[in-house]
Residue frames as qw, qx, qy, qz and C-alpha x, y, z in Angstrom:
[[0.292, 0.280, -0.290, -0.867, 99.97, 92.40, 106.57],
 [0.681, 0.252, 0.562, -0.396, 96.69, 90.96, 105.53],
 [0.565, 0.618, -0.343, -0.425, 97.66, 91.11, 101.82],
 [0.075, 0.412, -0.906, -0.058, 99.85, 88.04, 102.28],
 [0.434, 0.151, 0.824, -0.332, 96.94, 85.96, 103.50],
 [0.615, 0.602, 0.173, -0.480, 94.87, 87.15, 100.52],
 [0.384, 0.622, -0.616, -0.293, 97.70, 86.28, 98.08],
 [0.149, -0.205, 0.963, -0.093, 98.17, 82.85, 99.68],
 [0.562, 0.363, 0.618, -0.413, 94.46, 82.22, 99.31],
 [0.561, 0.674, -0.135, -0.461, 94.57, 83.34, 95.71],
 [0.309, 0.561, -0.743, -0.195, 97.46, 81.08, 94.75],
 [0.151, -0.107, 0.965, -0.187, 96.15, 78.02, 96.65],
 [0.549, 0.410, 0.529, -0.501, 92.54, 78.25, 95.46],
 [0.470, 0.226, 0.711, 0.472, 91.84, 76.71, 92.03],
 [0.224, 0.615, 0.018, -0.756, 91.15, 79.40, 89.48],
 [0.759, 0.573, 0.307, -0.041, 89.83, 79.14, 85.89],
 [0.635, -0.018, 0.336, 0.696, 92.50, 79.28, 83.24],
 [0.060, 0.600, -0.033, -0.797, 93.02, 82.74, 81.76],
 [0.672, 0.576, 0.449, -0.127, 91.19, 83.15, 78.48],
 [0.568, 0.804, -0.010, 0.173, 93.81, 85.05, 76.56],
 [0.733, 0.174, -0.207, 0.624, 97.50, 85.83, 76.34],
 [0.018, 0.654, -0.114, 0.748, 97.04, 89.35, 77.60],
 [0.727, -0.606, -0.010, -0.324, 95.53, 88.07, 80.81],
 [0.925, -0.142, -0.115, 0.333, 98.53, 85.70, 81.27],
 [0.468, 0.451, -0.151, 0.745, 100.99, 88.64, 80.69],
 [0.307, -0.694, 0.083, -0.646, 99.24, 90.75, 83.26],
 [0.888, -0.447, -0.056, -0.088, 99.27, 87.87, 85.75],
 [0.831, 0.095, -0.147, 0.528, 103.03, 87.41, 85.21],
 [0.221, 0.606, -0.132, 0.752, 103.75, 91.11, 85.66],
 [0.506, -0.688, 0.102, -0.510, 102.13, 91.22, 89.12],
 [0.912, -0.159, -0.296, 0.236, 104.30, 88.28, 90.30],
 [0.325, -0.917, 0.226, -0.048, 106.43, 89.60, 93.14],
 [0.017, -0.628, 0.777, 0.035, 108.99, 86.81, 93.08],
 [0.825, 0.048, -0.536, -0.175, 109.52, 83.05, 92.88],
 [0.489, -0.576, 0.555, -0.349, 109.82, 81.14, 96.16],
 [0.788, 0.155, -0.594, -0.046, 111.53, 77.70, 96.17],
 [0.446, -0.634, 0.442, -0.451, 111.37, 76.74, 99.90],
 [0.818, 0.116, -0.564, 0.012, 113.23, 73.39, 99.97],
 [0.539, -0.639, 0.417, -0.357, 113.93, 71.73, 103.31],
 [0.254, 0.340, -0.903, 0.075, 115.88, 68.76, 104.58],
 [0.024, -0.233, -0.918, 0.319, 113.07, 67.81, 106.97],
 [0.238, -0.447, -0.539, -0.673, 109.40, 68.24, 106.15],
 [0.424, -0.425, 0.213, -0.771, 106.77, 69.53, 108.58],
 [0.909, -0.226, -0.055, -0.345, 105.66, 65.92, 109.17],
 [0.634, -0.602, 0.485, 0.028, 109.20, 64.79, 110.01],
 [0.911, 0.305, 0.199, 0.195, 110.26, 63.07, 106.81],
 [0.340, -0.718, 0.379, 0.475, 113.99, 63.59, 105.95],
 [0.795, 0.582, 0.094, 0.143, 115.64, 63.95, 102.52],
 [0.659, -0.385, 0.191, 0.618, 119.36, 64.14, 101.94],
 [0.253, -0.016, 0.421, 0.871, 119.04, 65.99, 98.67],
 [0.283, 0.640, 0.522, -0.488, 116.03, 68.41, 98.60],
 [0.513, 0.831, 0.013, -0.215, 117.16, 70.05, 95.33],
 [0.839, 0.026, 0.223, 0.495, 119.95, 68.93, 93.03],
 [0.415, 0.192, 0.196, 0.867, 120.36, 72.21, 91.14],
 [0.067, 0.647, 0.363, -0.667, 117.29, 74.47, 91.50],
 [0.268, 0.243, 0.613, 0.702, 116.50, 74.69, 87.75],
 [0.048, -0.821, -0.562, -0.090, 113.28, 76.52, 88.72],
 [0.299, -0.788, -0.044, 0.537, 115.42, 79.31, 90.22],
 [0.357, -0.213, 0.507, 0.755, 117.48, 79.62, 87.07],
 [0.145, 0.505, 0.707, 0.474, 114.37, 79.77, 84.91],
 [0.155, -0.890, -0.408, 0.131, 112.79, 82.43, 87.06],
 [0.357, -0.664, 0.157, 0.637, 115.98, 84.48, 87.14],
 [0.354, 0.094, 0.613, 0.700, 116.25, 84.18, 83.36],
 [0.001, 0.716, 0.592, 0.371, 112.85, 85.89, 83.22],
 [0.133, 0.428, -0.183, 0.875, 114.19, 88.73, 85.48],
 [0.651, -0.608, -0.269, -0.366, 112.16, 87.60, 88.49],
 [0.099, -0.581, 0.661, -0.464, 113.73, 88.00, 91.90],
 [0.758, -0.101, -0.638, -0.088, 113.89, 84.67, 93.82],
 [0.456, -0.584, 0.505, -0.442, 113.75, 83.44, 97.37],
 [0.815, 0.098, -0.570, -0.029, 115.25, 80.05, 98.19],
 [0.760, -0.635, 0.118, -0.074, 116.50, 78.15, 101.17],
 [0.021, 0.743, -0.669, 0.005, 120.10, 77.49, 102.13],
 [0.832, -0.088, 0.545, -0.055, 120.12, 73.84, 100.98],
 [0.819, 0.265, 0.411, 0.299, 122.06, 71.86, 98.40],
 [0.514, 0.112, 0.282, 0.802, 123.37, 74.00, 95.49],
 [0.061, 0.866, 0.467, 0.167, 120.79, 76.80, 95.73],
 [0.287, -0.878, 0.025, 0.382, 123.17, 79.31, 97.42],
 [0.481, -0.210, 0.512, 0.680, 125.50, 78.87, 94.44],
 [0.249, 0.561, 0.622, 0.487, 122.73, 80.11, 92.15],
 [0.156, -0.907, -0.330, -0.209, 121.27, 83.01, 94.11],
 [0.397, 0.242, -0.336, 0.819, 123.35, 85.91, 95.33],
 [0.308, -0.646, -0.638, 0.285, 121.74, 86.88, 98.65],
 [0.099, -0.772, -0.206, 0.594, 120.43, 90.45, 98.60],
 [0.053, -0.412, 0.484, 0.770, 121.46, 90.89, 94.96],
 [0.321, -0.006, -0.713, -0.623, 119.39, 88.52, 92.77],
 [0.678, -0.432, -0.466, -0.370, 117.08, 87.42, 95.56],
 [0.419, -0.614, 0.480, -0.465, 117.18, 86.16, 99.11],
 [0.597, 0.093, -0.791, 0.096, 118.55, 82.99, 100.72],
 [0.600, -0.530, 0.200, -0.565, 116.75, 81.86, 103.91],
 [0.127, -0.290, 0.915, -0.251, 117.36, 79.20, 106.40],
 [0.363, -0.213, -0.840, -0.341, 115.05, 76.13, 105.96],
 [0.367, -0.548, -0.742, 0.121, 111.79, 76.44, 107.83],
 [0.213, -0.304, -0.259, 0.892, 112.23, 80.19, 108.61],
 [0.110, 0.673, 0.678, 0.274, 108.71, 81.32, 107.82],
 [0.175, -0.863, -0.250, 0.402, 109.02, 84.62, 109.64],
 [0.251, -0.496, 0.412, 0.722, 111.95, 85.72, 107.45],
 [0.241, 0.294, 0.781, 0.495, 110.12, 84.45, 104.36],
 [0.016, 0.831, 0.555, -0.029, 107.18, 86.59, 105.20],
 [0.211, -0.810, 0.025, 0.547, 109.37, 89.67, 105.87],
 [0.295, -0.221, 0.606, 0.705, 111.23, 89.16, 102.55],
 [0.178, 0.519, 0.748, 0.374, 107.94, 88.83, 100.62],
 [0.077, -0.898, -0.369, 0.227, 106.61, 91.98, 102.30],
 [0.315, -0.625, 0.259, 0.666, 109.85, 93.80, 101.48],
 [0.293, 0.063, 0.709, 0.638, 109.74, 92.82, 97.84],
 [0.071, 0.711, 0.677, 0.178, 106.12, 93.89, 97.57],
 [0.199, -0.902, -0.209, 0.321, 106.88, 97.25, 99.23],
 [0.227, -0.687, 0.413, 0.553, 110.05, 97.95, 97.18],
 [0.797, 0.521, 0.303, -0.038, 109.13, 97.32, 93.47],
 [0.368, 0.868, -0.332, -0.007, 112.11, 99.26, 92.11],
 [0.263, -0.595, 0.755, -0.084, 114.60, 97.25, 94.18],
 [0.778, 0.093, 0.607, -0.135, 112.76, 94.05, 93.29],
 [0.685, 0.724, 0.023, -0.081, 113.08, 94.99, 89.62],
 [0.131, 0.815, -0.562, 0.041, 116.81, 95.55, 90.12],
 [0.570, -0.302, 0.754, -0.123, 117.10, 92.13, 91.79],
 [0.821, 0.384, 0.406, -0.119, 115.38, 90.56, 88.87],
 [0.497, 0.828, -0.259, -0.022, 117.75, 92.31, 86.39],
 [0.152, -0.676, 0.716, -0.085, 120.73, 91.11, 88.44],
 [0.728, -0.051, 0.671, -0.132, 119.38, 87.56, 88.46],
 [0.779, 0.602, 0.159, -0.074, 118.96, 87.59, 84.70],
 [0.262, 0.841, -0.472, 0.038, 122.50, 88.92, 84.25],
 [0.448, -0.483, 0.741, -0.130, 123.79, 86.10, 86.48],
 [0.832, 0.226, 0.496, -0.101, 122.02, 83.48, 84.41],
 [0.647, 0.759, -0.068, 0.006, 123.37, 84.87, 81.19],
 [0.070, 0.799, -0.584, 0.127, 126.86, 84.98, 82.70],
 [0.299, -0.421, 0.830, -0.213, 126.95, 81.60, 84.50],
 [0.568, 0.090, 0.780, -0.248, 124.26, 79.28, 83.24],
 [0.596, 0.549, -0.304, -0.501, 124.24, 79.32, 79.47],
 [0.987, 0.027, 0.156, -0.037, 124.45, 75.71, 78.25],
 [0.700, 0.590, -0.265, 0.303, 127.67, 76.34, 76.34],
 [0.037, -0.698, 0.514, -0.498, 129.36, 77.70, 79.49],
 [0.799, -0.345, 0.358, -0.337, 128.03, 74.88, 81.61],
 [0.967, 0.240, -0.005, 0.086, 129.32, 72.25, 79.17],
 [0.445, 0.690, -0.395, 0.412, 132.77, 74.00, 79.06],
 [0.358, -0.626, 0.519, -0.460, 133.04, 74.01, 82.89],
 [0.944, -0.117, 0.241, -0.194, 132.00, 70.33, 83.00],
 [0.867, 0.422, -0.142, 0.223, 134.65, 69.38, 80.35],
 [0.194, 0.718, -0.469, 0.475, 137.30, 71.42, 82.16],
 [0.643, -0.482, 0.437, -0.404, 136.44, 69.69, 85.43],
 [0.988, 0.098, 0.105, -0.060, 136.74, 66.28, 83.75],
 [0.681, 0.596, -0.272, 0.327, 140.11, 67.15, 82.30],
 [0.001, -0.664, 0.534, -0.524, 141.55, 68.25, 85.64],
 [0.825, -0.369, 0.219, -0.368, 140.15, 65.28, 87.51]]
């Protein structure tokens, strides 16, 4: 689909800042999803042992009811439920990334459901009070 090339051009080409809040809201509404494509080895061959510690960006997007796409690295598969709150891809799998983006754009109702499921997951698992309790419980059992 040519739309993906157009979108990529739009998001990689510097744009003037929106002049008002309404413009920002409209821009946020047309967002299909958030993609956090972390890898262990970059395209130029550099290696990192820890590409993402937690994926806070995923949690923030999910809290806003935005479906997410991430790669199967570090703790990200613990945050995203594949096919429910978003998609989990293998690192470097650009063909699947493209197909998932196209699917989300073509299925807005399902994308909305994924976003709602992601928000529910954040509210259930990633509230600070719950995170602190789990940490304290882990310390007590260690």
